[in-house]
VOZA-610714 format. One line per field, with one value per residue (C-alpha): residue in three letters; x, y, z. Coordinates in steps of 0.001 Angstrom, whole numbers. Last residue first. Layout:
// VOZA-610714
type: ALA/...
east: X/...
north: Y/...
up: Z/...
END
This chain:
// VOZA-610714
type: UNK/UNK/UNK/UNK/UNK/UNK/UNK/UNK/UNK/UNK/UNK/UNK/UNK/UNK/UNK/UNK/UNK/UNK/UNK/UNK/UNK/UNK/UNK/UNK/UNK/UNK/UNK/UNK/UNK/UNK/UNK/UNK/UNK/UNK/UNK/UNK/UNK/UNK/UNK/UNK/UNK/UNK/UNK/UNK/UNK/UNK/UNK/UNK/UNK/UNK/UNK/UNK/UNK/UNK/UNK/UNK/UNK/UNK/UNK/UNK/UNK/UNK/UNK/UNK/UNK/UNK/UNK/UNK/UNK/UNK/UNK/UNK/UNK/UNK/UNK/UNK/UNK/UNK/UNK/UNK/UNK/UNK/UNK/UNK/UNK/UNK/UNK/UNK/UNK/UNK/UNK/UNK/UNK/UNK/UNK/UNK/UNK/UNK/UNK/UNK/UNK/UNK/UNK/UNK/UNK/UNK/UNK/UNK/UNK/UNK/UNK/UNK/UNK/UNK/UNK/UNK/UNK/UNK/UNK/UNK/UNK/UNK/UNK/UNK/UNK/UNK/UNK/UNK/UNK/UNK/UNK/UNK/UNK/UNK/UNK/UNK/UNK/UNK/UNK/UNK/UNK/UNK/UNK/UNK/UNK/UNK/UNK/UNK/UNK/UNK/UNK/UNK/UNK/UNK/UNK/UNK/UNK/UNK/UNK/UNK/UNK/UNK/UNK/UNK/UNK/UNK/UNK/UNK/UNK/UNK/UNK/UNK/UNK/UNK/UNK/UNK/UNK/UNK/UNK/UNK/UNK/UNK/UNK/UNK/UNK/UNK/UNK/UNK/UNK/UNK/UNK/UNK/UNK/UNK/UNK/UNK/UNK/UNK/UNK/UNK/UNK/UNK/UNK/UNK/UNK/UNK/UNK/UNK/UNK/UNK/UNK/UNK/UNK/UNK/UNK/UNK/UNK/UNK/UNK/UNK/UNK/UNK/UNK/UNK/UNK/UNK/UNK/UNK/UNK/UNK/UNK/UNK/UNK/UNK/UNK/UNK/UNK/UNK/UNK/UNK/UNK/UNK/UNK/UNK/UNK/UNK/UNK/UNK/UNK/UNK/UNK/UNK/UNK/UNK/UNK/UNK/UNK/UNK/UNK/UNK/UNK/UNK/UNK/UNK/UNK/UNK/UNK/UNK/UNK/UNK/UNK/UNK/UNK/UNK/UNK/UNK/UNK/UNK/UNK/UNK/UNK/UNK/UNK/UNK/UNK/UNK/UNK/UNK/UNK/UNK/UNK/UNK/UNK/UNK/UNK/UNK/UNK/UNK/UNK/UNK/UNK/UNK/UNK/UNK/UNK/UNK/UNK/UNK/UNK/UNK/UNK/UNK/UNK/UNK/UNK/UNK/UNK/UNK/UNK/UNK/UNK/UNK/UNK/UNK/UNK/UNK/UNK/UNK/UNK/UNK/UNK/UNK/UNK/UNK/UNK/UNK/UNK/UNK/UNK/UNK/UNK/UNK/UNK/UNK/UNK/UNK/UNK/UNK/UNK/UNK/UNK/UNK/UNK/UNK/UNK/UNK/UNK/UNK/UNK/UNK/UNK/UNK/UNK/UNK/UNK/UNK/UNK/UNK/UNK/UNK/UNK/UNK/UNK/UNK/UNK/UNK/UNK/UNK/UNK/UNK/UNK/UNK/UNK/UNK/UNK/UNK/UNK/UNK
east: 29978/30675/33747/31815/33747/30098/29035/32097/31402/27605/28768/30695/28072/25317/27797/28401/24428/24123/26969/25985/22329/24033/26297/23099/20827/23535/24291/20627/20822/23877/27330/29564/27219/24796/27824/28904/25910/25651/29200/27829/24327/26020/28783/26524/24250/27017/28977/25953/26196/29707/28580/25951/28604/30427/27644/26785/30356/30020/26875/27905/30896/31056/28336/30020/28619/27730/24435/22099/24524/23340/20077/19854/20958/18451/15657/16029/17503/14409/11843/13741/14072/10313/9977/12677/10519/7294/8689/10191/7134/5330/7969/7586/3761/4793/6986/10197/12565/16762/17894/15294/16550/19863/17957/15534/18271/20425/17361/16835/20641/20978/17543/18856/22270/20805/17808/19809/22520/19876/19118/16255/14103/15152/15037/11925/10296/11558/10432/6855/6553/8194/6001/3694/6455/8083/4659/4031/7190/7117/3329/4157/7187/5082/2464/4515/6170/2782/2184/5194/4250/5828/7249/9419/12875/12704/9812/10839/14482/13638/12001/14502/17221/18373/18176/19667/23530/21964/20272/23777/25578/22831/22991/26695/28245/26882/26941/30706/31575/30307/33191/35513/34114/35785/39522/38256/38123/36428/38255/36709/36352/32784/31362/27739/25632/24801/21280/21025/20568/17536/18209/16476/13525/10855/12968/12958/9191/8996/11721/9705/6487/8514/9777/6241/5049/8234/7511/3927/4904/7399/4367/2225/5132/5294/1660/648/3480/4567/1241/1600/5265/4759/2634/4364/7707/7102/4890/7853/10377/7975/8298/11354/10635/8285/9805/13469/12243/10464/13639/15602/12984/12195/16208/16500/13316/15486/16191/13374/14896/15814/19645/18896/16570/18806/21549/19127/18202/21730/23279/20126/20058/23521/24374/21584/23158/26006/23326/21667/25061/25707/22089/22410/25659/25025/21708/24038/26591/24420/23058/19494/19258/16941/13690/15648/16549/13525/13738/17294/16708/14352/16590/19359/16688/15295/19449/20185/17099/18193/21841/20254/18162/20755/23170/26888/28556/25901/24879/28306/30015/27017/27623/31319/30638/28242/30230/30420/26992/25368/27574/27846/23864/23730/26244/24415/21068/22397/23737/20493/19772/22276/22325/18538/18338/18288/16380/15433/11580/10644/13814/14047/10547/8921/12188/12980/9595/9065/12422/14821/12436/10013/12719/14280/10864/9790/13196/12429/9089/10361/13077/10537/8036/10889/12187/8470/8314/11770/10201/7153/8977/11633/10106/7793/10766/10870/9790/5910/3871/3588/2810/-275
north: -43771/-40122/-39893/-42155/-40628/-40303/-38008/-35365/-35153/-34785/-32036/-29957/-30400/-28895/-26329/-25294/-24837/-22517/-20297/-20147/-19185/-16527/-15006/-14760/-13468/-10782/-9900/-8745/-5437/-4452/-5556/-3033/-1056/-4339/-6646/-4237/-3860/-7803/-7959/-5980/-7472/-10818/-10026/-9824/-13136/-15157/-14128/-15482/-18879/-19310/-18063/-20814/-23436/-22353/-22668/-26428/-27056/-25633/-27333/-30699/-30607/-34478/-36036/-35517/-34285/-36430/-37798/-34704/-32367/-34009/-34681/-30938/-30320/-32811/-31308/-27665/-28499/-30404/-28203/-25203/-26846/-27455/-23537/-22503/-24466/-23016/-19353/-20129/-21093/-17736/-15811/-16964/-16780/-12920/-12428/-11321/-13839/-13549/-13345/-15340/-18118/-18109/-18205/-21029/-23169/-22428/-23278/-26204/-27471/-26835/-28977/-31711/-31978/-31858/-34062/-36783/-36923/-36929/-40481/-42367/-43044/-40042/-37830/-39095/-38455/-34903/-34264/-35451/-33475/-30530/-30100/-27433/-25659/-25214/-24877/-21988/-20302/-20394/-18880/-16783/-15101/-15075/-13150/-10415/-9635/-8629/-6798/-4888/-4019/-5934/-4629/-7336/-5469/-2281/-3354/-6596/-5685/-2559/-5046/-7454/-4494/-5527/-9015/-9753/-11055/-12022/-15285/-16348/-15833/-17429/-21153/-20390/-19987/-23295/-24997/-24630/-24935/-28527/-29835/-28333/-30633/-33506/-32270/-33219/-36872/-37929/-40226/-43755/-44409/-43114/-41434/-41750/-39079/-36085/-35121/-31134/-29766/-28164/-26682/-23384/-24831/-22850/-19809/-20417/-20123/-17226/-15247/-15967/-14615/-11109/-11130/-11042/-8603/-6078/-6401/-5047/-2401/-1235/-1386/523/3318/3349/4193/4704/3146/973/-724/-2023/-2485/-4547/-7006/-7252/-7567/-9594/-12133/-12236/-13418/-15923/-17480/-18846/-20840/-23854/-24144/-24264/-27209/-29035/-29165/-30436/-33131/-33983/-34722/-36745/-38895/-41985/-42588/-40190/-37088/-36023/-35790/-33878/-31548/-30576/-29862/-27465/-25690/-25469/-24020/-21746/-20568/-19980/-16566/-14770/-13554/-12105/-10261/-8720/-7437/-5775/-4368/-2691/-1660/295/1753/3117/4254/6091/8330/8464/5010/5766/4646/1404/516/-1929/-3348/-4038/-5851/-7925/-9324/-9801/-11674/-13902/-14670/-15425/-17916/-19560/-19752/-21577/-23707/-24773/-25601/-25026/-27405/-27949/-24198/-22890/-24891/-23523/-20002/-20289/-21187/-18813/-15590/-14220/-14660/-13010/-9901/-9575/-9506/-7077/-4870/-4690/-4151/-1050/59/387/2423/5160/5592/5833/8966/9232/11668/8892/9439/10583/9542/6096/5099/5009/3193/1716/-437/-2829/-3868/-3564/-4372/-6780/-8522/-8951/-9855/-12278/-14002/-13841/-15518/-18403/-19005/-19783/-21235/-23964/-23941/-24739/-27464/-29283/-29312/-31075/-33169/-34515/-38184/-38702/-38695/-35921/-36532/-36753/-38682/-41794/-38974/-37873
up: -27076/-27298/-29313/-31831/-34979/-36189/-33125/-33768/-37597/-37210/-34167/-36499/-39216/-37322/-35838/-39370/-40080/-37242/-37877/-41745/-40339/-38162/-40904/-43585/-40684/-39577/-43554/-44559/-43018/-45139/-45166/-43345/-40959/-40638/-40126/-37570/-35667/-35457/-34090/-31315/-30888/-30512/-27971/-24868/-25657/-26760/-23463/-21611/-23248/-22378/-18618/-19131/-19936/-16981/-14382/-15858/-15175/-11414/-10995/-12042/-9666/-9918/-12194/-15670/-18187/-20860/-20879/-19032/-21665/-24637/-23570/-22847/-26264/-28376/-25802/-27054/-31012/-31684/-30786/-31679/-35591/-35586/-34561/-36733/-39614/-38595/-38590/-41777/-43438/-41755/-43508/-46969/-46374/-45432/-48424/-49135/-47714/-48439/-44894/-43707/-45721/-43587/-40414/-41291/-42966/-39570/-37392/-39437/-39448/-35506/-35183/-37403/-35352/-31749/-32715/-34414/-31727/-28864/-28345/-29542/-26249/-24515/-27575/-29132/-25665/-25955/-29603/-28530/-25170/-27081/-29885/-28241/-27101/-30618/-32665/-30107/-30402/-33944/-34510/-31597/-33173/-36350/-33954/-32795/-36213/-36970/-34260/-35088/-38385/-41450/-44615/-45247/-45654/-44258/-41378/-40343/-40590/-38255/-35968/-35634/-34891/-31092/-31551/-34900/-33944/-30631/-32492/-33795/-30128/-27935/-29896/-30772/-27701/-26086/-28909/-29776/-26081/-25379/-27328/-25018/-21977/-23506/-22628/-19015/-19860/-16592/-14025/-13211/-9716/-9693/-6480/-5698/-6566/-4780/-3898/-4122/-562/1042/4410/3468/1824/3634/3407/-550/-688/1745/-350/-3850/-1926/-839/-4505/-5752/-3382/-3762/-7650/-6898/-4451/-7612/-10207/-7557/-7570/-11129/-11524/-15169/-17418/-14447/-14608/-17807/-17596/-14442/-16575/-19800/-18495/-15401/-17585/-20423/-17723/-16113/-19536/-18674/-15556/-16813/-19915/-18539/-16317/-19177/-21184/-18513/-17480/-20985/-21674/-18591/-19295/-19421/-15886/-14195/-13567/-10361/-10806/-13927/-12206/-9675/-11853/-14013/-10813/-9290/-12489/-13106/-9548/-8245/-10375/-8900/-5739/-7988/-10078/-7358/-6335/-9819/-9957/-6208/-7110/-10536/-8528/-6259/-8695/-10714/-7599/-6784/-5437/-2431/-4038/-4971/-1633/-1124/-4534/-3884/-500/-2095/-4810/-2147/155/-3062/-3973/-333/-163/-3293/-2066/1269/-321/-2811/-271/300/-1682/-4778/-4878/-4053/-7318/-9462/-8303/-9053/-12484/-12938/-11961/-15585/-16428/-13004/-12779/-16610/-16613/-13490/-14839/-18453/-16047/-14451/-17884/-19049/-15852/-16614/-20188/-20215/-17441/-13823/-12109/-9499/-9141/-13091/-14874/-13157/-12347/-16223/-18185/-14237/-14233/-17224/-18356/-15555/-12743/-14479/-15906/-12565/-10977/-13464/-12962/-9547/-9452/-11996/-9410/-6603/-8828/-9977/-6176/-4957/-8110/-6678/-3268/-4277/-6488/-3912/-4634/-7320/-9711/-12595/-16336/-15526/-17558/-14801/-12152/-13567
END
């Protein structure tokens, strides 16, 4: 089995425990803000939707704006220590939630919880890149995200199903899951991310600027349409929510099903073609969706987007793994994640303005054009040989 894994056998047990702990914390976070609070806050805390949705905004801003510092702390202080602190802060936030009957209390808990979680993803991705088998870096990073991110959906659906009938039982479920994450991180309290040997040649820091367009654009473009995708599907395509969910599952299933093959392709042939081709396919799919009118057409575009994402994800991760400096890698990774978070935060607002001024299809056209422009930009950058 170890022959096919992208991570080195040495240290794999520690890594998988950290992946499970981060996944559990991601699921608890999603379950708390999106699954529990809509049912728990109005009835038990007497707080309205504006209050508990703003708590999530504060949580996200606290996490995303501090990821550069969080990555630096994860590498310098020790990933085991900061992961334990994040699990403990989440546990305290859940314990104190029944008493958070004022807006500022709920906001404060959400903010502190977000600050503590700013160390997790920069640290985990840096660790995954450090223990990757040489030649399998793109697969190691892509599979790491694939193991963690689905927990957000599990937390949302699982907790939401319980919370709509028994909110207190849902809170207890979250406490148990967060407690398990705390025990896992506590068992790894002394773990530190292995540091690479020091290199004498300086890294050209201006090269880091060329990562920023893709970091921002890959989240900003889909965020343009994220808040009114259901309405667009209903009004422009005549699709019910369950049909839209099936199409998303079709595209997402193809993307993750192809990931082992596209990841191997990137590791063997390089990240350039996959990154540029993935951006181009995603741009075409989003742009075409703005003009689509039939179910068959949309289903085809879901497959195109799924194939494009299966190329883009390992292409982007391979791009980072090969070119980010080893020194202070977690802090730099955290900075890129902050830029990604800004794309998520700004996209819906810009999409709303485009919708109001130019119509419901405008955000799709702008997002698709942006992704195509990014593909062209990186094709020109790679052609000039600046990464040799």
